C-alpha positions as a Markdown table, in Angstrom:
| # | Residue | x | y | z |
|---|---|---|---|---|
| 1 | Met | 14.2 | -26.2 | 3.4 |
| 2 | Met | 15.1 | -22.8 | 5.6 |
| 3 | Ser | 15.4 | -23.3 | 9.3 |
| 4 | Pro | 12.6 | -21.7 | 11.2 |
| 5 | Arg | 15.1 | -21.2 | 14.0 |
| 6 | Tyr | 16.7 | -18.1 | 14.5 |
| 7 | Arg | 20.7 | -18.5 | 13.9 |
| 8 | Ala | 22.8 | -15.2 | 14.0 |
| 9 | Ile | 25.7 | -14.6 | 12.0 |
| 10 | Thr | 28.7 | -12.2 | 13.5 |
| 11 | Arg | 32.1 | -11.4 | 13.5 |
| 12 | Ala | 32.8 | -14.7 | 16.0 |
| 13 | Asn | 31.3 | -17.1 | 13.8 |
| 14 | Ile | 31.4 | -15.8 | 10.1 |
| 15 | Glu | 34.5 | -17.6 | 8.9 |
| 16 | Gln | 32.3 | -20.8 | 9.5 |
| 17 | Thr | 29.8 | -20.0 | 7.1 |
| 18 | Ala | 29.3 | -21.4 | 3.9 |
| 19 | Phe | 29.6 | -18.0 | 1.8 |
| 20 | Trp | 32.8 | -16.9 | 3.8 |
| 21 | Gly | 35.2 | -18.8 | 1.4 |
| 22 | Arg | 33.3 | -17.4 | -1.8 |
| 23 | Leu | 34.2 | -14.1 | -0.9 |
| 24 | Asp | 37.3 | -11.9 | -2.1 |
| 25 | Pro | 39.6 | -11.2 | 0.0 |
| 26 | Glu | 39.5 | -7.8 | 0.3 |
| 27 | Val | 35.8 | -8.3 | 1.1 |
| 28 | Arg | 36.4 | -10.3 | 4.0 |
| 29 | Glu | 39.5 | -8.1 | 5.1 |
| 30 | Ala | 37.1 | -5.3 | 5.2 |
| 31 | Ile | 34.5 | -7.2 | 7.3 |
| 32 | Arg | 37.1 | -8.1 | 9.6 |
| 33 | Ile | 38.4 | -4.6 | 10.3 |
| 34 | Val | 35.3 | -2.7 | 10.0 |
| 35 | Ser | 33.5 | -4.7 | 12.4 |
| 36 | Leu | 35.7 | -3.9 | 15.0 |
| 37 | Val | 34.5 | -0.3 | 14.8 |
| 38 | Leu | 31.4 | -0.7 | 13.8 |
| 39 | Pro | 28.6 | -3.5 | 15.0 |
| 40 | Phe | 28.0 | -6.3 | 12.6 |
| 41 | Arg | 25.3 | -8.6 | 13.0 |
| 42 | Thr | 23.3 | -10.7 | 10.5 |
| 43 | Asn | 21.3 | -14.0 | 10.3 |
| 44 | Glu | 20.9 | -16.9 | 8.1 |
| 45 | Tyr | 17.3 | -16.0 | 6.8 |
| 46 | Val | 18.6 | -12.4 | 5.6 |
| 47 | Cys | 21.9 | -14.8 | 4.1 |
| 48 | Asp | 19.9 | -17.4 | 2.8 |
| 49 | Ala | 16.7 | -15.5 | 1.4 |
| 50 | Leu | 17.4 | -12.0 | 0.9 |
| 51 | Ile | 21.0 | -11.5 | -0.6 |
| 52 | Asp | 21.9 | -12.7 | -4.2 |
| 53 | Trp | 25.4 | -13.8 | -3.9 |
| 54 | Ser | 25.9 | -13.3 | -7.5 |
| 55 | Asn | 25.5 | -9.8 | -7.2 |
| 56 | Val | 28.0 | -9.4 | -3.7 |
| 57 | Pro | 29.3 | -6.7 | -3.0 |
| 58 | Asn | 26.9 | -4.9 | -4.9 |
| 59 | Asp | 23.9 | -6.7 | -3.7 |
| 60 | Pro | 21.4 | -4.2 | -1.8 |
| 61 | Val | 20.5 | -6.0 | 1.4 |
| 62 | Phe | 24.6 | -7.1 | 1.5 |
| 63 | Gln | 25.5 | -3.6 | 1.8 |
| 64 | Leu | 22.7 | -3.2 | 4.2 |
| 65 | Thr | 24.5 | -6.0 | 6.9 |
| 66 | Phe | 27.8 | -6.5 | 5.9 |
| 67 | Pro | 30.6 | -3.8 | 6.7 |
| 68 | Gln | 32.4 | -2.3 | 3.4 |
| 69 | Arg | 35.7 | -0.9 | 3.0 |
| 70 | Gly | 34.4 | 2.7 | 2.6 |
| 71 | Met | 32.6 | 2.7 | 6.0 |
| 72 | Leu | 35.9 | 3.8 | 7.6 |
| 73 | Glu | 38.1 | 6.5 | 6.5 |
| 74 | Asp | 41.3 | 5.8 | 4.7 |
| 75 | Asp | 43.6 | 6.4 | 7.7 |
| 76 | His | 41.3 | 4.8 | 10.4 |
| 77 | Tyr | 41.4 | 1.8 | 8.2 |
| 78 | Glu | 45.1 | 1.5 | 7.5 |
| 79 | Gln | 45.7 | 2.2 | 11.2 |
| 80 | Leu | 43.5 | -0.8 | 12.6 |
| 81 | Arg | 45.0 | -2.9 | 10.2 |
| 82 | Ser | 48.5 | -2.4 | 11.2 |
| 83 | Leu | 47.6 | -2.8 | 14.3 |
| 84 | Met | 45.8 | -6.3 | 13.7 |
| 85 | Gly | 49.3 | -7.4 | 12.4 |
| 86 | Glu | 50.4 | -7.1 | 15.8 |
| 87 | Asp | 50.3 | -8.2 | 19.3 |
| 88 | Ala | 48.9 | -4.9 | 20.3 |
| 89 | Ser | 45.6 | -5.9 | 21.8 |
| 90 | Asp | 45.7 | -2.4 | 24.2 |
| 91 | Ala | 46.3 | -0.2 | 21.2 |
| 92 | Leu | 43.7 | -1.8 | 19.5 |
| 93 | Gly | 41.1 | -1.3 | 21.5 |
| 94 | Gln | 42.2 | 2.2 | 22.6 |
| 95 | Ala | 42.3 | 3.2 | 18.6 |
| 96 | Val | 38.7 | 1.7 | 18.3 |
| 97 | Asp | 37.3 | 3.7 | 20.7 |
| 98 | Arg | 38.8 | 6.7 | 19.6 |
| 99 | Ile | 37.6 | 6.1 | 15.7 |
| 100 | Arg | 34.1 | 5.5 | 17.8 |
| 101 | Tyr | 34.1 | 8.9 | 19.3 |
| 102 | Glu | 34.9 | 10.6 | 16.2 |
| 103 | Leu | 31.9 | 9.1 | 14.4 |
| 104 | Asn | 29.5 | 11.2 | 16.1 |
| 105 | Pro | 27.9 | 8.3 | 18.2 |
| 106 | His | 24.9 | 10.5 | 19.5 |
| 107 | Pro | 23.5 | 12.8 | 16.5 |
| 108 | Ala | 20.7 | 15.4 | 17.0 |
| 109 | Gly | 21.3 | 15.8 | 20.6 |
| 110 | Gln | 19.9 | 12.4 | 21.7 |
| 111 | Leu | 22.6 | 12.3 | 24.5 |
| 112 | Thr | 21.9 | 15.7 | 25.7 |
| 113 | His | 19.1 | 17.6 | 24.7 |
| 114 | Asn | 16.4 | 14.7 | 24.8 |
| 115 | Arg | 16.7 | 13.5 | 28.3 |
| 116 | Ala | 13.0 | 12.9 | 30.1 |
| 117 | Val | 13.9 | 14.7 | 33.7 |
| 118 | Val | 11.9 | 15.0 | 37.0 |
| 119 | Asp | 12.8 | 17.1 | 40.1 |
| 120 | Gly | 16.1 | 17.7 | 38.4 |
| 121 | His | 16.8 | 13.9 | 38.0 |
| 122 | Val | 17.4 | 12.4 | 34.5 |
| 123 | Leu | 15.2 | 9.2 | 33.6 |
| 124 | Asp | 17.7 | 6.6 | 32.1 |
| 125 | Gly | 16.3 | 5.0 | 28.6 |
| 126 | Ile | 13.4 | 7.8 | 28.2 |
| 127 | Gln | 13.6 | 10.3 | 25.6 |
| 128 | His | 11.3 | 13.6 | 24.9 |
| 129 | Lys | 12.2 | 15.3 | 22.0 |
| 130 | Tyr | 8.6 | 16.4 | 21.1 |
| 131 | Arg | 5.9 | 17.5 | 23.0 |
| 132 | Glu | 3.3 | 14.7 | 22.2 |
| 133 | Thr | 6.0 | 11.7 | 21.9 |
| 134 | Ala | 8.0 | 10.1 | 24.0 |
| 135 | Leu | 10.9 | 7.4 | 23.5 |
| 136 | Phe | 11.6 | 4.8 | 25.5 |
| 137 | Phe | 14.8 | 2.0 | 25.3 |
| 138 | Pro | 13.3 | -1.0 | 27.1 |
| 139 | Ser | 17.3 | -2.8 | 28.1 |
| 140 | His | 15.8 | -6.0 | 27.4 |
| 141 | Gly | 15.3 | -4.8 | 23.6 |
| 142 | Gln | 18.3 | -3.0 | 23.0 |
| 143 | Thr | 19.9 | -5.7 | 20.2 |
| 144 | Cys | 18.5 | -6.7 | 16.9 |
| 145 | His | 17.9 | -9.5 | 15.0 |
| 146 | Ala | 20.5 | -8.0 | 12.4 |
| 147 | Tyr | 22.2 | -4.7 | 12.2 |
| 148 | Cys | 21.9 | -2.0 | 9.3 |
| 149 | Thr | 25.3 | -0.6 | 8.6 |
| 150 | Phe | 23.5 | 2.8 | 8.2 |
| 151 | Cys | 21.8 | 2.8 | 11.7 |
| 152 | Phe | 21.9 | 6.4 | 13.5 |
| 153 | Arg | 21.9 | 3.9 | 16.7 |
| 154 | Trp | 24.9 | 1.9 | 16.1 |
| 155 | Ala | 26.3 | 3.2 | 19.4 |
| 156 | Gln | 23.8 | 1.2 | 21.4 |
| 157 | Phe | 25.6 | -2.0 | 19.8 |
| 158 | Val | 29.4 | -1.6 | 20.9 |
| 159 | Gly | 29.5 | -1.9 | 24.8 |
| 160 | Ile | 30.4 | 1.3 | 25.8 |
| 161 | Glu | 28.2 | 2.0 | 28.7 |
| 162 | Asp | 28.1 | 5.7 | 28.3 |
| 163 | Leu | 26.7 | 5.5 | 24.6 |
| 164 | Lys | 23.9 | 3.2 | 25.3 |
| 165 | Phe | 20.4 | 4.2 | 26.2 |
| 166 | Ala | 18.1 | 1.7 | 28.0 |
| 167 | Ser | 15.7 | 1.1 | 31.2 |
| 168 | Lys | 14.7 | -1.9 | 32.8 |
| 169 | Glu | 12.1 | 0.4 | 35.1 |
| 170 | Val | 8.8 | 1.3 | 33.0 |
| 171 | Glu | 7.6 | 2.6 | 36.5 |
| 172 | Asp | 9.8 | 5.5 | 35.8 |
| 173 | Leu | 8.2 | 5.7 | 32.1 |
| 174 | Cys | 4.9 | 5.8 | 33.8 |
| 175 | Gly | 5.6 | 8.1 | 36.5 |
| 176 | Tyr | 7.0 | 10.3 | 33.7 |
| 177 | Leu | 3.7 | 10.3 | 31.5 |
| 178 | Arg | 1.5 | 10.6 | 34.1 |
| 179 | Arg | 3.5 | 14.1 | 35.3 |
| 180 | His | 3.1 | 15.2 | 31.4 |
| 181 | Pro | -0.4 | 14.2 | 30.3 |
| 182 | Gln | 0.2 | 16.2 | 26.7 |
| 183 | Ile | 2.3 | 12.6 | 25.8 |
| 184 | Thr | 0.0 | 10.9 | 23.9 |
| 185 | Asp | 2.0 | 8.7 | 21.7 |
| 186 | Val | 4.9 | 6.2 | 23.5 |
| 187 | Leu | 7.6 | 5.1 | 21.0 |
| 188 | Leu | 9.1 | 1.7 | 22.3 |
| 189 | Thr | 12.3 | 1.5 | 20.5 |
| 190 | Gly | 16.0 | 0.3 | 20.5 |
| 191 | Gly | 17.7 | -1.9 | 19.1 |
| 192 | Asp | 14.9 | -3.4 | 18.1 |
| 193 | Pro | 11.9 | -4.4 | 21.0 |
| 194 | Met | 10.7 | -7.2 | 18.9 |
| 195 | Val | 13.8 | -9.1 | 20.0 |
| 196 | Met | 12.2 | -9.9 | 23.0 |
| 197 | Lys | 10.0 | -12.8 | 24.1 |
| 198 | Ala | 5.9 | -12.0 | 24.1 |
| 199 | Ala | 5.9 | -12.3 | 28.1 |
| 200 | Ile | 9.1 | -9.7 | 28.5 |
| 201 | Leu | 7.4 | -7.2 | 26.1 |
| 202 | Glu | 3.9 | -7.6 | 27.9 |
| 203 | Arg | 5.5 | -6.5 | 31.1 |
| 204 | Tyr | 6.6 | -3.2 | 29.6 |
| 205 | Ile | 3.3 | -2.7 | 27.3 |
| 206 | Thr | 1.0 | -3.6 | 30.3 |
| 207 | Pro | 1.1 | -0.8 | 32.5 |
| 208 | Leu | 0.8 | 1.5 | 29.4 |
| 209 | Leu | -2.6 | 0.3 | 29.1 |
| 210 | Lys | -3.3 | 1.8 | 32.5 |
| 211 | Ile | -2.6 | 5.8 | 31.5 |
| 212 | Glu | -5.3 | 7.2 | 30.1 |
| 213 | Ser | -3.3 | 10.0 | 28.5 |
| 214 | Val | -1.7 | 7.4 | 25.9 |
| 215 | Arg | -3.4 | 6.7 | 22.9 |
| 216 | Ser | -0.8 | 5.2 | 20.7 |
| 217 | Ile | 1.8 | 3.0 | 21.3 |
| 218 | Arg | 4.5 | 2.7 | 18.4 |
| 219 | Ile | 7.0 | -0.5 | 18.2 |
| 220 | Gly | 10.1 | 0.6 | 15.9 |
| 221 | Thr | 11.3 | -2.7 | 14.5 |
| 222 | Lys | 13.2 | -4.1 | 11.4 |
| 223 | Ser | 12.2 | -7.6 | 12.5 |
| 224 | Val | 9.5 | -7.4 | 9.6 |
| 225 | Ala | 12.2 | -7.8 | 7.2 |
| 226 | Tyr | 15.3 | -9.3 | 8.5 |
| 227 | Trp | 13.2 | -12.1 | 10.9 |
| 228 | Pro | 9.5 | -12.0 | 9.8 |
| 229 | Gln | 9.4 | -15.7 | 11.6 |
| 230 | Arg | 8.9 | -13.4 | 14.8 |
| 231 | Tyr | 4.9 | -13.1 | 13.6 |
| 232 | Val | 4.7 | -16.6 | 12.0 |
| 233 | Thr | 6.9 | -19.6 | 13.2 |
| 234 | Asp | 8.8 | -18.4 | 16.5 |
| 235 | Pro | 7.0 | -20.5 | 19.2 |
| 236 | Asp | 5.3 | -17.5 | 21.2 |
| 237 | Ala | 4.3 | -15.9 | 17.7 |
| 238 | Asp | 0.6 | -16.6 | 18.7 |
| 239 | Asp | 1.3 | -14.9 | 22.4 |
| 240 | Leu | 2.8 | -11.9 | 20.7 |
| 241 | Leu | -0.3 | -11.7 | 18.3 |
| 242 | Glu | -2.9 | -11.8 | 21.4 |
| 243 | Leu | -0.9 | -9.1 | 23.3 |
| 244 | Phe | -1.0 | -6.8 | 20.4 |
| 245 | Glu | -5.0 | -7.7 | 20.2 |
| 246 | Arg | -5.1 | -6.6 | 23.7 |
| 247 | Val | -3.8 | -3.8 | 23.0 |
| 248 | Val | -6.1 | -2.9 | 20.1 |
| 249 | Val | -9.1 | -3.9 | 22.4 |
| 250 | Ser | -8.0 | -1.5 | 25.0 |
| 251 | Gly | -8.9 | 1.4 | 22.3 |
| 252 | Arg | -5.3 | 2.3 | 21.6 |
| 253 | Gln | -3.8 | 2.6 | 18.0 |
| 254 | Leu | -1.0 | 0.1 | 17.8 |
| 255 | Ala | 1.5 | 0.9 | 15.0 |
| 256 | Leu | 4.8 | -1.3 | 13.6 |
| 257 | Met | 6.8 | 1.4 | 12.5 |
| 258 | Gly | 8.5 | -1.1 | 10.0 |
| 259 | His | 11.9 | -0.6 | 8.9 |
| 260 | Tyr | 11.7 | -1.4 | 5.2 |
| 261 | Ser | 14.6 | -0.4 | 3.3 |
| 262 | His | 14.3 | -2.4 | -0.2 |
| 263 | Pro | 11.6 | -4.0 | -1.9 |
| 264 | Val | 13.4 | -7.8 | -1.5 |
| 265 | Glu | 12.4 | -7.7 | 1.7 |
| 266 | Phe | 9.2 | -8.2 | 0.9 |
| 267 | Ser | 10.1 | -10.9 | -1.6 |
| 268 | Thr | 9.5 | -14.0 | 0.8 |
| 269 | Asp | 6.0 | -15.7 | 1.6 |
| 270 | Val | 7.3 | -15.8 | 5.3 |
| 271 | Ala | 7.6 | -11.5 | 4.9 |
| 272 | Gln | 4.1 | -11.2 | 3.7 |
| 273 | Asp | 2.4 | -13.6 | 6.0 |
| 274 | Ala | 3.7 | -11.8 | 9.0 |
| 275 | Val | 2.1 | -8.4 | 7.6 |
| 276 | Arg | -1.3 | -10.3 | 7.1 |
| 277 | Arg | -1.2 | -11.9 | 10.7 |
| 278 | Leu | 0.0 | -8.3 | 12.0 |
| 279 | Arg | -3.1 | -6.7 | 10.6 |
| 280 | Ser | -5.2 | -9.3 | 11.3 |
| 281 | Ala | -4.4 | -8.5 | 14.9 |
| 282 | Gly | -5.4 | -5.1 | 14.4 |
| 283 | Val | -1.7 | -3.8 | 14.1 |
| 284 | Asn | -0.9 | -0.8 | 11.5 |
| 285 | Ile | 2.2 | -1.4 | 9.7 |
| 286 | Arg | 4.3 | 2.2 | 8.7 |
| 287 | Met | 6.7 | 1.8 | 6.6 |
| 288 | Gln | 9.9 | 3.9 | 7.0 |
| 289 | Ser | 13.6 | 4.2 | 5.7 |
| 290 | Pro | 16.4 | 6.5 | 4.8 |
| 291 | Val | 17.1 | 7.0 | 1.0 |
| 292 | Ile | 20.6 | 5.2 | 0.8 |
| 293 | Arg | 23.8 | 5.2 | -1.5 |
| 294 | His | 24.5 | 1.4 | -2.3 |
| 295 | Val | 21.2 | 0.3 | -1.3 |
| 296 | Asn | 17.7 | 2.4 | -2.5 |
| 297 | Asp | 19.1 | 5.3 | -4.4 |
| 298 | Asn | 17.1 | 5.0 | -7.5 |
| 299 | Ser | 13.5 | 5.8 | -7.9 |
| 300 | Ser | 12.5 | 2.1 | -9.2 |
| 301 | Ala | 13.1 | 0.8 | -5.8 |
| 302 | Trp | 11.1 | 2.7 | -3.9 |
| 303 | Val | 8.3 | 2.7 | -6.3 |
| 304 | Asp | 8.4 | -0.8 | -6.1 |
| 305 | Leu | 8.8 | -1.2 | -1.9 |
| 306 | Trp | 6.0 | 1.3 | -1.6 |
| 307 | Thr | 3.6 | -0.6 | -4.2 |
| 308 | Lys | 4.0 | -3.9 | -2.4 |
| 309 | Gly | 3.9 | -2.3 | 1.0 |
| 310 | Val | 0.3 | -1.0 | -0.1 |
| 311 | Gln | -0.7 | -4.0 | -1.7 |
| 312 | Leu | -0.1 | -6.1 | 1.5 |
| 313 | Gly | -1.9 | -3.0 | 3.3 |
| 314 | Cys | 1.1 | -1.3 | 4.8 |
| 315 | Ile | 1.3 | 2.4 | 5.1 |
| 316 | Pro | 4.2 | 4.4 | 3.5 |
| 317 | Tyr | 5.2 | 6.9 | 6.3 |
| 318 | Tyr | 8.7 | 8.4 | 5.7 |
| 319 | Met | 11.8 | 8.7 | 3.4 |
| 320 | Phe | 14.3 | 10.1 | 5.5 |
| 321 | Val | 17.8 | 11.6 | 5.0 |
| 322 | Glu | 21.1 | 9.4 | 6.4 |
| 323 | Arg | 21.7 | 11.0 | 9.7 |
| 324 | Asp | 25.2 | 12.3 | 10.2 |
| 325 | Thr | 26.7 | 10.0 | 12.3 |
| 326 | Gly | 28.7 | 6.2 | 11.9 |
| 327 | Ala | 29.0 | 5.3 | 8.1 |
| 328 | Lys | 27.4 | 8.5 | 6.8 |
| 329 | Arg | 30.1 | 9.4 | 4.6 |
| 330 | Tyr | 29.4 | 5.9 | 2.8 |
| 331 | Phe | 25.7 | 6.2 | 2.3 |
| 332 | Glu | 25.1 | 10.0 | 2.2 |
| 333 | Met | 23.9 | 12.0 | -1.0 |
| 334 | Pro | 23.4 | 15.6 | -1.7 |
| 335 | Leu | 20.1 | 16.6 | -0.4 |
| 336 | Val | 19.1 | 17.5 | -4.2 |
| 337 | Arg | 19.6 | 13.9 | -5.5 |
| 338 | Cys | 17.3 | 12.3 | -2.3 |
| 339 | Trp | 14.8 | 14.9 | -3.1 |
| 340 | Asn | 15.2 | 14.1 | -6.8 |
| 341 | Ile | 14.9 | 10.2 | -6.0 |
| 342 | Phe | 11.9 | 11.1 | -3.8 |
| 343 | Arg | 10.0 | 13.5 | -6.2 |
| 344 | Asn | 10.4 | 10.9 | -9.3 |
| 345 | Ala | 9.4 | 7.7 | -7.0 |
| 346 | Tyr | 6.3 | 9.9 | -6.0 |
| 347 | Gln | 5.2 | 10.7 | -9.3 |
| 348 | Arg | 4.8 | 7.1 | -10.2 |
| 349 | Val | 2.6 | 5.6 | -7.5 |
| 350 | Ser | -1.0 | 5.8 | -6.9 |
| 351 | Gly | -3.0 | 8.1 | -4.2 |
| 352 | Leu | -2.4 | 5.4 | -1.7 |
| 353 | Ser | 1.3 | 5.1 | -1.4 |
| 354 | Arg | 1.6 | 9.2 | -1.2 |
| 355 | Thr | 0.9 | 9.1 | 2.5 |
| 356 | Val | 4.7 | 9.1 | 2.6 |
| 357 | Arg | 6.6 | 12.1 | 3.7 |
| 358 | Gly | 10.2 | 12.7 | 2.5 |
| 359 | Pro | 13.0 | 13.4 | 2.3 |
| 360 | Ser | 13.1 | 14.3 | 5.8 |
| 361 | Met | 16.1 | 15.0 | 8.1 |
| 362 | Ser | 16.0 | 14.0 | 11.4 |
| 363 | Cys | 18.1 | 16.9 | 12.9 |
| 364 | Phe | 18.5 | 18.5 | 15.8 |
| 365 | Pro | 15.5 | 21.0 | 15.7 |
| 366 | Gly | 13.0 | 18.7 | 14.6 |
| 367 | Lys | 12.0 | 16.6 | 11.5 |
| 368 | Cys | 13.1 | 18.8 | 8.3 |
| 369 | His | 11.0 | 18.3 | 5.2 |
| 370 | Ile | 12.4 | 18.9 | 2.2 |
| 371 | Leu | 10.0 | 20.2 | -0.1 |
| 372 | Gly | 12.0 | 21.4 | -3.3 |
| 373 | Val | 14.2 | 23.4 | -4.9 |
| 374 | Thr | 12.7 | 26.9 | -6.2 |
| 375 | Glu | 13.7 | 30.4 | -7.0 |
| 376 | Val | 13.5 | 33.1 | -4.8 |
| 377 | Gly | 14.2 | 36.7 | -5.5 |
| 378 | Gly | 16.2 | 35.5 | -8.6 |
| 379 | Gln | 18.1 | 33.1 | -5.8 |
| 380 | Arg | 18.3 | 29.5 | -6.0 |
| 381 | Ala | 16.9 | 27.8 | -2.8 |
| 382 | Phe | 15.5 | 25.0 | -1.0 |
| 383 | Cys | 11.9 | 25.5 | 0.4 |
| 384 | Leu | 11.7 | 23.3 | 3.6 |
| 385 | Glu | 9.4 | 23.0 | 6.8 |
| 386 | Phe | 9.6 | 21.5 | 9.9 |
| 387 | Leu | 6.8 | 18.4 | 10.2 |
| 388 | Gln | 8.2 | 17.9 | 13.8 |
| 389 | Ala | 9.8 | 20.8 | 16.1 |
| 390 | Arg | 11.2 | 21.0 | 19.7 |
| 391 | Glu | 9.5 | 24.3 | 19.3 |
| 392 | Pro | 6.0 | 23.7 | 18.1 |
| 393 | Asp | 5.5 | 27.0 | 16.5 |
| 394 | Leu | 7.9 | 26.1 | 13.8 |
| 395 | Val | 6.0 | 23.3 | 12.3 |
| 396 | Arg | 4.6 | 23.8 | 8.7 |
| 397 | Arg | 6.0 | 27.2 | 8.2 |
| 398 | Pro | 8.0 | 27.1 | 5.1 |
| 399 | Phe | 10.9 | 28.8 | 5.1 |
| 400 | Phe | 14.4 | 28.7 | 2.8 |
| 401 | Ala | 18.1 | 27.9 | 2.7 |
| 402 | Arg | 21.0 | 28.9 | -0.1 |
| 403 | Tyr | 20.8 | 26.2 | -2.5 |
| 404 | Asp | 23.9 | 24.0 | -2.3 |
| 405 | Pro | 24.2 | 21.5 | -4.7 |
| 406 | Lys | 26.8 | 19.4 | -2.3 |
| 407 | Ala | 24.9 | 19.6 | 1.1 |
| 408 | Ser | 23.9 | 16.5 | 2.5 |
| 409 | Trp | 22.8 | 17.6 | 5.9 |
| 410 | Phe | 20.9 | 20.6 | 7.9 |
| 411 | Asn | 24.1 | 22.0 | 9.5 |
| 412 | Gln | 25.4 | 22.7 | 6.1 |
| 413 | Leu | 22.6 | 24.6 | 5.0 |
| 414 | Glu | 22.4 | 28.6 | 5.4 |
| 415 | Pro | 19.1 | 30.6 | 5.6 |
| 416 | Leu | 18.3 | 32.6 | 2.3 |
| 417 | Gly | 17.3 | 35.9 | 4.3 |
| 418 | Pro | 16.8 | 37.6 | 7.5 |
| 419 | Ser | 13.2 | 35.8 | 7.7 |
| 420 | Asp | 14.5 | 32.3 | 7.6 |
| 421 | Ala | 17.1 | 32.7 | 10.4 |
| 422 | Pro | 15.0 | 31.8 | 13.2 |
| 423 | Phe | 14.2 | 28.4 | 11.7 |
| 424 | Phe | 18.2 | 28.0 | 11.8 |
| 425 | Ala | 19.0 | 29.6 | 15.2 |
| 426 | Thr | 18.5 | 26.2 | 17.4 |
| 427 | Gly | 21.6 | 24.0 | 16.9 |
| 428 | Asp | 24.0 | 22.3 | 18.5 |
| 429 | Asp | 24.8 | 25.1 | 20.7 |
| 430 | Ala | 21.5 | 25.6 | 22.7 |
| 431 | Pro | 21.3 | 24.8 | 25.9 |
| 432 | Ala | 21.9 | 21.2 | 27.3 |
| 433 | Tyr | 18.2 | 20.7 | 28.3 |
| 434 | Thr | 15.0 | 22.8 | 28.1 |
| 435 | Pro | 12.1 | 21.0 | 29.4 |
| 436 | Leu | 9.3 | 21.1 | 26.7 |
| 437 | Thr | 6.5 | 23.4 | 27.4 |
| 438 | Val | 2.8 | 22.5 | 27.6 |
| 439 | Arg | 0.7 | 24.7 | 25.6 |
| 440 | Ser | -3.1 | 25.4 | 25.9 |
| 441 | Asn | -4.9 | 25.6 | 22.2 |
């Protein structure tokens, strides 16, 4: 019988697990070396219930949670392997840090362009990228029950303070919200806020209920897949659901942005029970994940994921494109392949699953939606639009990029013609921070 108690598996204790000796030597070496650079954390539930060990290393959840050889460049890997074989702890640490900074730890201007500013003072742990939405990084929620190997927030977990977002001061957030009443949605993110005890989470959420302009509270979480016991058997699971009910009774929408990456994450009784309990508390669960090589790079996986989610009452929300950070080269695919996977899956599901949008790139200007591949004036082109944008006037205005079968990210695309150029004008060379403009209708 599976233990209801959470037990983490990390680089420090993995060699004491029952499965360690069954792994091929090269797989064990890759875990030791790659986990020096990229964060590694999983747990017994993920290992016992979600991974098919007869299919390792190709099992999708093993790929999702365990470091793989290809996640580092060959020269980086060989450099670290040579340093591990010597008494060179200082040199090893310096090499690890250099590699981390080369992996674009904060994509899409997170560190420089999204910061919340009041009277010239940057508020730590708050981001304001879109007019109506603020992100808050509660300091108590800056870890996860298990780390996804593709995670674009991997830099939160490696112990380098100048790469980390976090704030203990919910008062700063509330003050910022009062100054910016156009913000209607607050997203608690991390890490994973659902690692917090209910009593701690309550300290962050309750003050938001006193701000009239806040209409929706979102919580980004992978716990629904990696530790669904959080809502079923954890000692404070009932307290947590009571807190969620209070949010709903206050007239706000509470949405859990459930990071479901593969249909196997719905396969256990406890995962399905978690969804039922959350829905009974009035919580909406919206499903989102990137499409990533080695994990869900086929349309059947998405059909099964969306269909099972809808059956349980979840709402398919986003299929993202893997961001340009961390182990991107290991997981990335050409944009045209991402689009084909989405299109083929979309054609095979009912209307209830067609709430999903994608593939979408969360790039510097905003969320860029790949509508498809078409022909314009005799030239093959990507048809694109922004679902969200730093500049709201760009939203839902179709534009075109030259077709490139190898392109895997927005900055590899070029405008098709002069009328498309303004959509590409806001790039990484934009000013460090521009306060968002409040527009009247």
